[in-house]
N, C-alpha and C positions, 0 to 999 in steps of 0.2 A: 621506143624503152622496152626494157624487159618487163615481162609480169612480174611484180616483186613478191606476188605467191609461190611464183616457180623459181626463186633465187633461193637458196640455203638461207634458212631463219632460223634463230632459237626465239626469241620474244616477237612476238603476233605484229609485223610492221603497220601498222593501223594508218597513219599518218600518208602511207605511200599509195595506200591501196584504193583504188576506182571501182565503182560498181562493174562497170567494164571488164575488170580485171578478173571475176569470179567465174563466168562459164566457162572460157576459154582453160582455165586454171582447175577446174572441176575436170572438165573432158580429158587435160593432159594426166591429171592425176588417175583417173580410172584406166585411162590406157596404160600407165605405170603399173597400175595394180592388177592389170589382166594380165600384163608380161609376165608378172611374180608369180600367178596363179598358173598360169602355162608352164611356168619353168617346175612347179611343183608336178606338176602333173605329167609333165613329157620326162621326168626323170627316170632313167632306165635302173636305178639301183629300187631295191624292193622298199617299200614304205616303212619306214622307223618315225619314233618320236620326235627327232629331229630335223630331217627332211622334209617331213610331214607338217606334224601340230606345230612345233614352232616356227618352221618358214611360216605356215599359214598366219600365225598371232602377229609375226611381227611386217607381213607383210599391208599394202595399202596405209604407210605411217602418214605418208604426206596427204593423203585423201582425207585423214580423219583429222588432220590438223587445220584443211582447209574448211571443211565440213563445221568444225568448231567454233571457229571465227566467223563465219557465215552466218548458220544459226544462233551463235549469241549475238550479233548485230542482228538479227531481225528480231529479236527479243526486245534489247534493250538499248538499240541505235536504229529503228527502221525506217523504210518512209516508201511512198509507192512503189517506186522501180524496184527495192530489195524484195516486197513484198510480189512483184511481180515476177521477178527471176526466182525467189521460191516457189512458184508453184509450176515453175520450167524446171527448176534443176530437182525438186524432190520426186518427179515421179523417174527421173533419169537414174537418180542414186537407190530408189526403189528397186528397179530395173536391174543395174550391177548388183545389188546385193542378192536378187534373186539369181541371176547369174553364177552366183558364186553359189549358195546355197542348192543349186539344185543341177551344178554341174556334177553329173555321174563319174566321170575319172576321177575328181576331186574326192567324191565323196566314198569313192569304193578303196581309196589311200584310208582314209579317214579309219573307218569299217574295219580295214586291216589290221589298222595299229590299236583301234579296239577293241578286238575279236583279241589280242595277245596280251593284253592290259596287265593279267595277273602275272605274266612273266617278265616286266620290263624293269623291274626293280626303280619302278619312279620314286621321285619325292612327294608328300602330299600335295605340295601345288601342283605338281605336274599331272599327278591323277585327276586333281581337279580340274584343269586346262584341258585335259583328254576328256574327260567327263564333257565338259561343257562345249566343247567344238563339236565331237560327238550328236549333244540333242542340239544344239544349234541348227545341226543339218535336219536331225529327223524330226525336230519340232516345227521345222520351214519346208517341211516338203519332199525331203531329197528321197523318202522311198516310196511317193505317190507314184500313181500311174500319169503317162504323158499328159493327158486330157486334164487330168486334176491337177498337175503342175501349171498347166497354162490357164485355168481359171483363177489358179493361186494366184500368179501374177498381174492377173487382170484385177482382184481382190487388191493386192495391195498398193497398186499403181493407184486405183481411185481411193482408196484410204487415207492416205499421204496426203493427197489434194484437198479432201474434204476436210482434214484436222486442219491444216494450214486455212482453208478457209472459213472456218467455224473460228479459229483463233482472231483472222483476220477481223472479221465480224466484231466481235467482242471488244478489241482496241477502238475499232470502229464508231461504233456504239459510246464507248466510254470518253472519247473525244469530241463526240458531236454535241453531246449535252451540256449546257449551258445556265445555271440560275443568275441571273441579272438582277441584283437589289440593288433600287434607287434610296430607298428610307431606311436610315440607320435604325430606326425602330423595328425593320424585319427582322436584324441581326440579335433582337435583344437575351439577353443571355450569354452570348459568347463573350469570350476573353476579349483585352483588347489586341493579346497577339495574334488570334485570329482571325479577328478582323482586318487588321492590318495586313494579314497576308490574303484574305478575299479582296481586299483593295489593292492588292501590288498584283494578285492576279489578272484584273479588272485591266490595270494599266498594260501589263503586259500582252494583253489581248487588244490594246488599243480605243479603251475607254477612257474618258477623261475624267470623271467620277464614279462614283457607285462600289458596288463590291460582287464579287463572281466567287459563284462555288459550283464546282465540277463533281464527277465523280470519282477523281482520284481518291484514295483512303485520307491523305493528311487534309483535304478539302472535305470531303464530305462527313466523315468520321465525326469530328468537332461539331460541325452544325449538328447530327443529329444527337448527340448525346446533350447538346447545351443550348439550343436554339428555342425560346417558349414559345412560337409561330408553330402551334400544330399542322396547319394545313401545310405550310411551305415543307415541313419534316416531311408530311405525306408526299409532298409532290417529289420531292428528292428521294424518297425510299421507294416508290413508284419505279423512276425512274432506273433506278441504281437495280433492282429485282427483275424488270422488263428486258435487260438486255437481250436482244438478240428475239424478240418476241411481239415482234410489232407487223406482221405480216408484209415487210416490206424485204427491197434489196439486201437488207443486211438480216432478215430471219435466219434465224438457225434451227427452226423445226425442221426441216427436211432434211438437212445434214448432220442432227443426234439422231433420227430414226434410222438414215442410210449407215451412219457409223456403226450402230447397234445390230443393225440386218448382217452388214456384211461381216464384222467379227464372229458374228454368232455363224456364219456360214463356213467362213475360214475356219473356226474350230473344228466344224462338222467335219470338214473336207481333212483335217487332220486327226478323226477319229476322236475327238473330244464333244463331251455332251454338249458344253456352251464355253462361253469366250473364259469365264471365270475359273471353269475344270483347266482350258488349257494355262491361264497364266498363274493360278496358284499351284501348279506342280512346279514352278519353282520359286514358291515362296515358303513361309516357316510354317504358314497357317497349312498349307499343303491341299485342303479340299474346301468347295463352299459352305459344307456341312458344319466345319470347324469354325469359318468366319460368322455364319451365324449364328451358332452357339455361345461363341466370344460375345456377338455384339447382342444378343438376346438376355445374356446375363447381365451383363453390363446396362442393359436397358432397365432389368427386373432392379437392379439395386438403386438404377439413378431415377426413374420415373417418380416415386414417391417425393423423394425430395424436390424435384423438379415441381410436382405440381403444387408442394405447398411453398415454394420458394415465388411461384406465379402466382398463387393466390396472395401470399405477402403485398407482391408489386401491385396487383388490383387494388388491393384495399389501400393500399398508399396512396395510390394516384387517385382513387374517389375521395378520398379523405384530402388531399391537397387542394385537385382541382374540379371534384364531381365529373372526372372522367366515367363514365358508365360502362364502357367497353375497350379494354387497353388493346389497341393495334398493335403489327408491328412497328411502327414507326411511332409509337410511343415507348417501345421496351427502354433502347438507351438511354432517353432520356430520362424517363423516371427511376431506372435502376441506378443511373448516376448519383439522381437525386437523394434516392434512398441509402446508397452506400455514405452518400456523404453524411446522412443522420445516422446512420447505425457507426459510421467509423470517423468521422470526421473529418473525411481524407477524399480529396480530388485531383484528378492531373494537374490542374492549375496550381493546387500546391506543390505537385513534385516535382515539375517541368523545369523547374530553375536548376534542381540540383543534376539534369540530366542533360545537360549540353553535349552534342554530338561528339566534340573532338575529345571531352572528357570520358564518354563512353565506351567510345573508340580506345581509348588509353586504357578504360580498367578492361576490357576484354582481351586484351592484349597483355596486360599484369596478370589475369588471371591463367591464362595458358604460360607464363612462364613461370609463375607460383606451381602450377601444376605439370608441365610437360618440357620446362627448361627451354621455352624458344623466347628470341628478341626481336622485335619487329623495326625495321629501321625506314623509316618512308625517304622516297629516292625520286627524284625527279627528271630523271633521263630515259624512263622507259616511256614509248610510243602509247598512248591511249587513244580510244576512239570517241573520247568526248571529254572537254575539259574538265569536268567537273571529276573526274574518275582519280582516283588517289591509285598509288602503286608504291609497295613494301617489298624489301628484300626481308625474308625471314632466315633466321639462324637459329644453331642451339647453343647452350653454355660453352662450348668451345671454341665457338666461330665458323663451326662449319654450315655451309648454305645449305640449305632445308626447300625452301621453294620462295616462287614470287607470287605476290597477294596485291589482286587487284581489287578496288572497293568503289561501289557506284552508287550512292544511296538518296539523289532526290528525285521526284517525278520529272518527265517528259514528254510531250507529246508522241516521241517515236519509241517510249518504253511500254510495256506492255505494265498492267499493276500488279500487286505483290510484291512478293520477295523471293529470292532464289539463289543459290549456289550453282556455279558451274565451273567446268575447266576451259583453259585453251591448250593447255599439254597436260600429258599423262606422267605419272612416273612408271620408270622402268628400269631393269636393268640388264647392259647388253655390252660384251664385249668388257667385262670387267668394268665397266661404269654404270653409279649407280644414276640415271636422270631423272633430274628433280622436276618436279610438277609447278602449271600457272595454274593457279585460284583465282576465283572471282566470286564476291561477294555482289548482287546486285538487289537494292530495296527500293520504297518510295517511302521517304520518312518526309517528317516535316521540313521544309527549307526555312533557312533565314530570311529575316525581311531588313530593311533599312536600319529599324533601332533595335532589333533581337537576333543573337544567333540561333541556329539550328536547336532548337532546345525538343528534346522527346517526350512523349508520354510515355508512363511505365510499360504499355502494350509493347510501344517500337522499341524500347530496351530491351524486352523478353524476345523480341523479332530479331534483334541485332545479335545477340547471344545466340538464339537457335541458329541462324544461319550461319554464323562462325564456326559453330558443332559441326555445320556439315563442311565447312573449310577446313578443320582442323584435320579429318576424315581426309580430305584430298592431302592435305600439305605433310602429314604425317606418315602417308602412304610409305612402304619399303617392302613392297613384293617383285618378283621377277617377272612378270607378264602385267602388259597394259591394260588388257581386259579383265585382269583381277585387281586390280588397284583401286585403291581410296574407297569412293563412294558407289564401285562396281560389285553391288553386296545384293541380298535377295532384299525387295525393296519394302518388307516389312522390318528389315532388321537397320534401314538406311539410316531412319528418324531416330535410331539410338544417342548416335554422336549429338544430332542437334539438339533436341529435347533436353536430354541431361541438361548440357550447358544452361539450362534457362534457370536449374536449379539454385543458381548463384547469384543471380538475381535479386534474389528473397534473404541470402545472408549477410548478417552483421559484419562478420570478418571482410566480405567481397564489396558491399555497396560503399563501407568505408574508405574503400581504395580508390575511388572514383567520384562518388555521388557526392560534389561539391559545388556550392552554391555558384553560379556564374557572374556572379556581381563581387558578391563577398568573401569566397574563397571558403564558406562555413562548411564543414562535414555534416551531409545528411543526420540531421537530430535524432535521436535513438528512439524519441516518440514516433517519428515519420517511419522510421523502419519497423516499430511494434505492428503500425497500423497496416503497413505492406503485407506484414505475414497474416496480422487478425484478419484481414479481406481478401487473403489468397480464396479461402473458401466460398467467398459470398457469390452465392448463384452457382456454385458448382455444379449441382446437380441440372440445370437448364443449359449450361455450358455443355456439359455431357450430352445430355437430350439433342442438342443440337448437332454434335461431331457424330453420334451415333445415327441421325436422321442422315447424313451424308452419306455416309457408311452403306446404310442400309438402299438410301437410293442408287448408289453406284452397283450395288449389287442386284436390286431391280432391274437394270439396264442389262448388266453382265452375267448374271447367273440364272437365267432363266431363257425361252425360246422367246426372242422378241417380233419374231414374224406377224403376230396379231394383234400390234400394238399401231393404232392409227393414231391417236390424239397425243401429242408428249405431255400435256398438262394433264389430262384426266390419269394418263398412267403415275405422272408426280406425284398427284393427290392421294391416289392409291397406296402408294410408297411411303409417303409422311403419315399415315392415318393413327399409327400408334405412336408419332412423337409430335404430335402438334400441340401446341400450347396457344398461340393466337388463333382468330378465325382469319381461314382462307382469303387472299386478295387473287380474286378470279383474272385480274390483268397482269399479274406476275408469273415468271417461271423459273426455278431455279436451273434446270438441265440445260436450257439455251445459251448460259453462260457458265457452265460447270467446266471451265476449262481444264481442271485438274484430271478428270477422266475422260472428254472428248479432245482435249488438245496435247496433255501434257502424258507423263507417264503412270496414271494412278488407276488406269480403269480394272477394275475387281482389286484395287488397292487403296481405296480411301482407309478403309480399316485400319490401315496399317498405323495410322497416327495415335489410335488407342493403344493397338498393338503394343507400338513402343512406349506408350507412357507406362505401361505394365514392366517394361523393361527397363525404363529412365529409372522411374520410383524406386523399383527393386534395387538398382545399381547403386542409387542417390542412397538410400538407407546405408549401404556399405562406407560409404565415405562417411555420413552421419557419425556414424557406429566408429568412425577412427580419426575423424577430422575433415572439416571440407578440405583442407589444403595436404590432408594427409600424403606426402611424396610416394611412401609406399603403394597405396592404393592405387593414383593416380599414375604409375608407373605399371602399374599391372594393368590398368583402362588403356593404356599407350600400346603397349606391348602385346595384348590381347586381343584389342580391339579395334585400335583406331589404325595401326601401321599394318594388320594383317588385309585389310580389305575384302576380298572374294574368295580367299586361297583356301577357305575351310567350310564346313557345314555352320552355320552362325548359331546354333545353339553349342556346339561344341565348345565355340569360341568364347561362348558367355560363362558357359559353366567353367572353362578353366579361368577366368576372370573371378566367378562369382564363386566358385564353390559350389554349385546347385543352379537346378534349375528356376527361372523366376516367379515369386509369387505376387497374387492380385492383389494381398491385401495391404502392402504400402501402398498405390494406388488409391485405394479406397479411403486410407488412413489420411493421408495428402489431399486430398478431393472431398473430405469429410463425409462419407457415404460408408463409413464402416460400422458406423452405430445408427441404424434406423432413423432413431429418435431427435439424432441431431440434426439441427439447421443449419 
């Protein structure tokens, strides 16, 4: 039977793919891609933009498709066999990638075209592609001596395995832990919906009675927010915060140290002082000093507010329950109670207005009002799991824009968190605009026998956030796949996602979709006002938390890590200026900090805050003209969403906004502009 991955396909043929198809498909696709590279290097014609740069850009497309399918499955629907294959396939792909970037004949042709760039009369997008192709080679060792190239290959192969192992350990730790409760009194404080979900989870794991709490967010977060039993909150919090930190077969301490040191060695080999120097050369921030200055400026603004908020929380917990020392496992619980006291608002009041299906319709309606998109659910597109929904996206003229996959609930084979990804990029070739296949993957509260999936407000903003990334992919309109959609500087990529969260706080948007799941009543104005009022609640503490993650990231990647022998001690030092709660010796964040040790955020976690400056400034423009102002939305679509990585992001932003972003709108939104404001 023919391998479905090697038969020409448009939509990924998930139902036909068996695990044994992947390795042969990868090997064949790599063989084909090598032949395409050989055709470029053996071309007797002088190197030019078309026969070298464009030819390279459109090579290996089958390999890209197979890779996206395989690694997306490894994140969203994995198993032991897929994980084992990933450990085998990743080094092969790394070796293949190095074979390309260290191919002297190929680099010679690229260098030749790059040397003529002033005289080639290229478009802006072509200039960007040429610059990126040249840099991707020079930044990956093309100019190195042979012995250094050999070492670079060894480092890259080892890193690919270590990062996979890191992620596998985090997932295994998450799946391994279960808190089985047999007395209903142990769930005091939880809503009926949360209890029902816990009982359903217990049944799904073969328990006839009782309740099960896990480390998946929809189970973990309600328990930490509402469970009165402090000892159980402590047990759960310590389990969550010690993933990969147990000195056992799933321990990640050695992986963290090895990854940090290998990245540093790699940067040195390529002539950079640190891994952060290497990474930031291709970011808006440009260099580590600017990241540190940015983080420290925000730290200076946020810390006084955070300390006031923490003192308020401590006093509240002491008055309410005589808590002498507020601990990490108390934070969510007492913050929620304080929020209820100050604003008479909690998630349980809001959840009935945020039925998942309604929120999906809402985000689609917002996209229609802003960008003229229509989403039509289709049932004949192959998916990798029965829970995955599929939509075809059209513009107002009925023109096909994209295919959209949506996968919303936790499963044993799905890693935690929420993300956007793609199964196929947008690009233009032979006069045809090839449209993208985009996916959002989340871990939201599932439905129960008596209630549909009702989202917390945080889950609502997460859905809008990931959908913003999705729009960046769907509305892409570039010639070259490597410059399409979210293929932008990492500290710019969060702008389209974070700006979408703003509509969750706007009356005009909420009234489109926030209706009670039983009565269809539109969310009352009083609740909308409370959502807006409470938006800056503990914003100082939240900002400090985000800054602590950014500083931890830079501590691993912005200095020489070779002397670090103790992961926990290093982390404690990195957190010294951002700590509010007492340290817990048995926990460690680095060992499960997947963003920087498995994902693409190494030396880039600051990007979330950086992009908040951009999104607050950009949304201020919408507020000024109207949150559904067509003119501003069209400018955002044409200057930002459709352009991908075709130009310098600051130039794109200035074209949209008319000026560089200012930090004041963020500080104002966060309630940090006036230091006397709590």
